[in-house]
C-alpha positions in Angstrom: 8.7 28.0 -22.1 6.5 29.7 -19.9 7.5 29.6 -16.6 6.6 30.1 -12.8 8.3 31.2 -9.7 8.1 29.5 -6.2 9.6 30.3 -3.0 10.4 28.4 0.2 12.8 29.0 3.2 15.8 28.5 0.8 14.7 31.0 -1.9 13.3 31.5 -4.7 12.9 28.7 -7.7 11.8 28.9 -11.4 9.7 25.9 -12.2 7.8 25.4 -15.9 4.4 26.8 -15.7 3.0 23.2 -16.4 4.7 21.4 -13.9 2.7 19.6 -11.7 4.9 19.4 -8.3 6.7 22.7 -7.1 9.6 23.8 -5.4 10.2 21.1 -2.8 10.1 18.5 -5.2 12.4 20.2 -7.5 14.8 20.8 -5.0 14.6 16.8 -4.1 14.8 15.9 -7.6 18.0 17.7 -7.8 19.6 16.7 -4.6 18.9 12.6 -4.8 19.8 11.4 -7.5 20.4 7.8 -6.0 18.6 4.9 -7.2 16.9 6.7 -10.5 13.7 4.8 -9.2 11.3 7.3 -8.8 8.1 6.5 -6.5 6.0 6.7 -9.7 7.9 3.1 -9.8 5.6 1.9 -7.3 1.6 3.0 -8.1 0.5 1.5 -4.9 2.5 3.6 -2.9 1.0 6.9 -4.5 -2.1 5.8 -4.6 -2.1 5.0 -0.3 -0.4 8.7 -0.5 -3.7 10.3 -1.9 -5.8 7.9 0.5 -4.0 9.7 3.4 -4.3 12.9 2.2 -7.9 12.4 1.2 -8.7 11.0 4.8 -6.9 14.1 6.3 -9.0 16.3 4.2 -12.3 14.5 5.2 -11.7 15.0 9.3 -10.6 18.6 8.5 -13.6 19.6 6.9 -15.7 17.8 9.3 -13.8 19.2 11.9 -14.5 22.9 10.5 -10.6 23.7 9.5 -11.1 23.2 6.3 -13.3 24.9 4.0 -15.9 22.7 2.1 -14.5 23.7 -1.5 -11.0 23.3 -0.6 -11.7 19.8 0.9 -13.5 18.9 -2.1 -10.9 20.2 -4.3 -8.3 18.0 -2.6 -10.5 15.3 -1.8 -11.1 15.0 -6.2 -7.7 15.4 -6.9 -6.8 12.6 -4.9 -9.2 10.5 -6.3 -7.9 11.1 -9.8 -4.2 10.1 -8.6 -5.8 7.0 -7.0 -7.5 6.3 -10.9 -3.9 6.8 -12.1 -4.0 10.2 -12.9 -0.5 12.2 -12.6 1.4 9.5 -11.2 4.2 10.3 -13.7 4.4 13.7 -11.8 5.5 11.8 -8.3 9.4 12.5 -9.3 11.8 11.9 -6.4 13.9 9.3 -5.8 12.7 6.5 -3.1 16.3 6.9 -1.3 16.2 10.7 0.1 17.0 12.4 3.5 14.5 13.9 5.3 12.9 10.8 6.4 10.4 10.9 3.8 9.5 15.0 3.6 10.5 15.3 0.1 8.3 12.2 -0.8 5.5 13.9 1.3 6.0 17.3 -0.2 5.6 15.9 -3.8 2.3 14.2 -2.7 1.5 17.9 -1.2 2.4 19.8 -4.5 0.9 17.5 -6.9 -2.7 17.4 -5.1 -2.5 21.1 -4.5 -2.3 21.9 -8.1 -4.8 19.5 -9.4 -6.9 21.0 -6.6 -6.2 24.1 -7.8 -7.0 23.2 -11.2 -10.2 21.9 -10.4 -11.0 25.3 -8.6 -9.9 27.3 -11.6 -6.7 28.4 -10.9 -3.2 28.5 -12.2 -0.5 25.7 -10.7 1.1 27.3 -8.2 -1.6 29.7 -6.8 -1.3 28.8 -3.5 -2.9 31.9 -2.2 -5.8 30.1 -3.0 -5.0 26.4 -1.7 -1.3 25.7 -0.5 0.4 22.3 -0.2 1.5 22.6 3.5 -1.5 24.4 5.0 -4.1 22.8 3.0 -3.1 19.8 1.5 -0.8 18.6 4.9 -3.0 20.1 7.4 -3.3 18.6 10.6 -0.3 16.5 9.1 3.6 15.8 9.3 5.5 13.8 7.1 6.3 11.5 10.2 2.9 10.4 10.6 1.4 10.4 6.9 4.5 8.8 5.1 4.7 5.7 7.3 0.7 5.5 7.0 0.6 5.5 3.5 3.6 3.0 3.4 1.6 0.7 5.7 -1.4 1.3 3.1 0.4 1.1 0.3 2.5 -2.4 1.0 -1.1 -4.0 1.5 -2.2 -3.2 -1.8 1.2 -4.2 -2.9 0.9 -7.3 -1.2 -2.0 -8.9 -3.4 -0.4 -8.8 -6.6 2.5 -11.4 -4.9 -0.4 -13.4 -3.0 -2.1 -14.1 -6.2 1.1 -15.0 -8.4 2.2 -17.3 -5.6 -1.2 -18.8 -5.5 -1.2 -19.2 -9.6 2.8 -21.0 -9.1 1.4 -23.0 -6.1 -1.4 -24.1 -8.4 0.6 -25.0 -11.2 2.9 -26.7 -9.0 0.3 -29.0 -7.6 -1.2 -29.6 -11.4 2.1 -30.9 -12.2 2.1 -33.2 -8.9 -0.8 -34.9 -10.3 0.4 -35.1 -13.5 3.9 -36.9 -12.5 1.6 -39.0 -9.7 2.9 -42.2 -11.5 6.7 -41.3 -12.0 8.5 -43.3 -10.0 11.9 -42.0 -8.8 14.6 -41.9 -5.9 14.2 -39.4 -3.2 17.5 -37.6 -2.0 19.3 -36.8 1.6 22.3 -34.6 1.1 22.7 -35.6 -2.4 22.9 -39.4 -2.2 20.2 -41.9 -2.8 17.4 -42.1 0.2 14.3 -43.8 -0.3 12.0 -44.0 -3.4 8.8 -41.6 -4.1 7.2 -40.2 -6.9 7.6 -37.1 -9.0 4.5 -36.2 -7.7 4.8 -36.4 -4.4 8.2 -34.0 -5.1 6.3 -31.3 -6.7 3.4 -31.8 -4.7 5.8 -30.8 -1.7 6.8 -27.7 -3.8 3.1 -26.6 -3.9 2.4 -27.1 -0.1 5.7 -25.5 0.7 5.1 -22.1 -1.0 1.6 -22.2 0.3 2.4 -21.7 3.3 3.8 -18.2 2.4 0.5 -16.5 1.4 -1.2 -16.8 5.1 2.4 -15.4 6.4 1.9 -12.7 4.1 -1.8 -12.3 4.9 -1.2 -12.5 8.6 1.9 -9.7 8.2 -0.2 -7.5 6.7 -2.5 -7.5 9.8 0.1 -5.7 11.6 0.5 -2.9 9.0 -3.6 -1.9 9.8 -2.4 -0.5 12.8 -0.8 3.1 11.8 0.0 6.3 13.7 -1.9 8.9 11.4 -2.9 12.1 13.7 0.6 11.5 15.7 2.2 14.3 13.6 5.9 15.0 14.2 6.8 12.9 17.2 3.3 11.2 18.2 2.0 13.5 20.9 -0.4 15.4 18.3 0.5 18.9 18.1 -1.3 20.6 15.4 -4.1 18.7 15.5 -7.6 19.0 16.9 -8.5 16.2 19.4 -11.0 14.3 17.5 -8.6 14.6 14.4 -6.8 11.2 14.7 -9.6 9.1 15.2 -11.9 10.6 12.4 -8.5 10.4 9.9 -8.2 6.9 10.9 -11.8 6.1 10.5 -11.8 7.7 6.9 -8.9 6.0 5.6 -10.2 2.9 6.6 -13.0 3.4 4.2 -11.3 5.1 1.4 -8.9 2.2 1.3 -11.2 -0.7 2.1 -8.4 -2.0 4.7 -9.5 -2.6 8.5 -6.9 0.7 9.6 -6.8 1.2 12.9 -4.9 3.8 15.3 -1.6 2.9 17.3 -2.1 2.5 20.7 0.6 4.5 21.6 1.3 7.1 18.6 5.0 8.3 20.1 6.1 4.8 19.7 4.2 4.1 16.6 6.1 7.0 15.2 9.3 5.7 16.0 9.2 2.3 15.7 10.1 0.1 12.7 8.9 -3.5 13.9 6.3 -4.2 11.4 8.1 -3.2 8.7 11.1 -5.6 9.8 9.0 -8.6 10.3 7.3 -7.9 6.6 10.6 -7.9 5.2 11.3 -11.1 7.3 8.7 -13.0 5.7 9.4 -11.5 2.4 12.8 -12.8 3.0 11.2 -16.6 4.1 9.5 -16.7 0.4 12.8 -15.7 -1.0 14.6 -18.8 0.5 11.8 -20.9 -0.4 11.8 -19.6 -4.0 15.7 -20.4 -4.7 15.6 -23.5 -2.7 12.8 -24.9 -5.5 15.0 -22.8 -8.2 18.1 -25.1 -6.9 15.7 -28.2 -6.9 14.7 -27.7 -10.6 18.5 -26.9 -11.8 19.7 -30.2 -10.2 16.5 -32.5 -11.1 17.1 -31.3 -14.9 20.5 -31.5 -14.6 22.9 -32.9 -17.7 20.9 -33.8 -19.9 23.1 -36.7 -20.5 25.5 -36.8 -17.4 23.4 -35.4 -14.7 20.2 -36.7 -13.0 17.8 -35.6 -15.9 14.6 -36.7 -14.7 13.0 -33.5 -15.8 13.0 -31.5 -18.6 12.7 -27.7 -18.5 11.2 -25.8 -21.3 13.9 -24.5 -23.3 13.8 -20.6 -23.3 17.1 -19.5 -25.2 20.2 -20.8 -26.6 22.5 -21.7 -23.4 26.2 -20.7 -24.9 27.8 -18.6 -27.4 30.6 -21.4 -28.1 28.8 -24.6 -26.9 26.5 -25.5 -29.4 23.3 -27.4 -28.7 23.5 -26.5 -25.1 20.6 -25.0 -22.9 20.8 -23.5 -19.7 17.8 -23.0 -16.8 17.6 -19.3 -17.3 14.7 -19.4 -15.3 15.3 -20.7 -12.5 18.8 -19.0 -12.4 17.2 -15.6 -12.6 14.8 -16.5 -9.9 17.9 -17.1 -7.6 19.0 -14.0 -8.3 15.7 -12.4 -7.6 15.8 -14.4 -4.4 19.4 -13.5 -3.1 18.6 -9.3 -4.2 15.6 -9.7 -1.8 17.5 -11.5 0.8 19.9 -8.8 1.0 17.3 -5.6 1.0 15.9 -7.6 4.2 19.5 -7.2 5.6 19.5 -3.4 4.6 15.5 -3.1 6.2 16.9 -4.4 9.2 20.2 -2.1 9.2 17.7 1.0 8.7 15.2 0.0 11.3 18.1 -0.6 13.7 19.5 2.9 12.7 16.7 4.9 14.3 17.7 7.4 16.8 14.7 8.7 19.8 11.6 9.6 18.5 11.7 9.2 14.7 13.9 6.8 12.1 15.3 8.9 9.1 16.4 5.8 7.3 12.5 4.8 6.6 13.0 5.7 2.8 15.2 2.8 2.7 13.0 0.4 4.6 10.2 1.4 1.9 12.4 1.3 -0.9 13.5 -2.2 -0.7 10.1 -3.5 0.6 8.3 -2.0 -2.5 11.4 -3.2 -4.6 10.8 -6.7 -3.1 7.5 -6.9 -3.6 7.6 -5.9 -7.1 10.5 -8.7 -7.8 9.3 -11.1 -6.1 6.0 -10.8 -7.5 7.5 -11.0 -11.2 9.5 -13.9 -10.4 6.6 -15.9 -9.5 4.6 -15.4 -12.3 7.9 -15.8 -14.6 8.7 -19.3 -12.9 5.0 -20.3 -13.6 4.6 -19.5 -17.2 8.0 -19.8 -18.5 9.1 -23.1 -16.6 6.5 -24.9 -14.6 4.0 -25.4 -16.6 6.2 -26.3 -19.6 8.1 -28.8 -17.3 8.2 -32.9 -18.7 9.3 -36.1 -16.9 12.1 -38.4 -17.9 10.4 -41.3 -17.2 12.9 -43.9 -18.1 15.2 -41.8 -16.4 13.9 -41.9 -13.3 12.8 -45.5 -13.2 16.4 -46.6 -14.0 17.9 -44.4 -11.1 15.6 -46.4 -8.8 16.4 -49.7 -10.5 20.2 -49.1 -10.2 19.6 -47.7 -6.6 20.9 -49.0 -3.2 18.5 -47.2 -1.2 15.7 -49.4 -2.0 17.5 -51.6 0.4 15.9 -49.7 3.2 12.4 -50.8 2.1 13.5 -54.6 2.9 14.9 -53.7 6.5 11.7 -55.0 8.4 12.0 -58.4 6.6 15.9 -59.1 6.5 17.3 -56.9 9.4 19.5 -53.8 9.4 22.7 -56.1 9.7 22.0 -57.9 6.6 20.5 -54.9 4.9 23.4 -53.2 5.6 25.8 -56.1 4.1 23.3 -56.0 0.9 24.1 -52.1 0.4 27.8 -52.9 0.8 28.1 -55.6 -1.4 25.9 -53.8 -4.6 28.4 -50.6 -4.1 31.1 -53.0 -5.5 29.7 -54.9 -7.8 27.4 -54.7 -10.7 24.6 -56.6 -8.7 21.4 -54.9 -7.7 20.2 -55.2 -4.2 17.0 -57.5 -5.8 20.0 -60.0 -6.9 21.9 -60.3 -4.1 19.0 -60.6 -1.8 17.4 -63.3 -3.9 20.7 -65.1 -4.5 21.2 -65.1 -0.8 18.0 -66.4 0.1 17.0 -63.9 2.2 13.7 -63.3 0.4 12.3 -65.0 -2.5 11.5 -62.8 -6.0 7.9 -62.9 -5.0 8.4 -61.3 -1.9 11.1 -58.8 -3.0 8.5 -57.7 -6.0 5.7 -57.1 -3.6 8.1 -55.6 -1.0 9.6 -53.4 -3.7 6.6 -52.7 -5.5 5.7 -48.4 -5.6 2.7 -49.2 -3.6 4.6 -50.6 -1.0 7.4 -47.9 -0.5 5.5 -44.9 -1.1 3.6 -44.9 2.0 3.2 -46.5 5.3 2.9 -50.5 5.4 2.6 -52.7 8.5 5.5 -55.8 7.9 4.2 -58.9 7.9 
């Protein structure tokens, strides 16, 4: 194997001659084998890094700070990466010391070597185009890295929104399918009043749909970036017009409404937008977990639980109990939600741990946000395809629960009074008689009145007492 020698302030290092990254990336690989998850695991982030570097090259060239041939090679290299080329060369672990410097240098080195190839030079010939002097010109990790995170998160949110939208649609379809299935509603796990299974699934759909709007709203906050602030937000080593031009080019390249932060010093150290973004992901996780809990309860049994719905069987449920089938898809959604909730706590602690003009814990924030986005999108698609679309109603069980319930007495309160209704409910609990039978036997209402008042049409929507 042929090799090349690269040098940094710590000394020399031998690398494979065909290696796309350089010495600083290799040092990071050696130092930070923490999660085993490289940045290549999150292609939206890599693409965003390339967008930032291309925008910087355009701005530097426009200002006469970067020769056109270098700028063109860098931009072409970035465009290759945005199309998916060399993502496997982004090898550093997401969690790293140095506030993201290793990630930034991984991008600088890969882009530099790809640009060198376009210029006809071998990898590592940095005297012709340098990772720091050219690819990283007018930048610091402290502005290029968080800017790429802001852009990458917006792109990574799109698959999640698509997954939620499709899941919402599947739940709404079940709502229509089950619109005529009468069942008991429950509060605090006790019988409440009747509803339809369709109303229950409609509520699930609406509940999740709200989070689509929340995700879009929080993405607006990610459009404000600190690109051009360099090390701490003062813009040292940049042209006075660089920040404005670089942000404008980034908006054009990304197609996102990117704008410069009002105060670059504040924006360089503040993690508030990431905390809020993480909170929205936690909110979605909580809702998904509650949905999964409800599905497990409604399908419990099948003979000795609620048994009001049948989940599609996905796999045998036990190595010892024949015939057992477990609600494995909702269980996996629960576990995904718990992990996302834990990720949110990690983001919160990392945001709080920043000091003065920079937050060195930002890589942990990045790791958890991109991980949560990916996990939630996958969980939504799994829940829709492998569970929701195959759910069947147990119509007979739903109806039987209504007929046996004392909760229906609530519908009679306007006609027989609260005291009579309470007494009838207590009698029904201690006897085998139903509410209907007791009300008729005491002459409080006629059989025809009971039938009318306890019909689905009367119990499922507001009614004027007559």
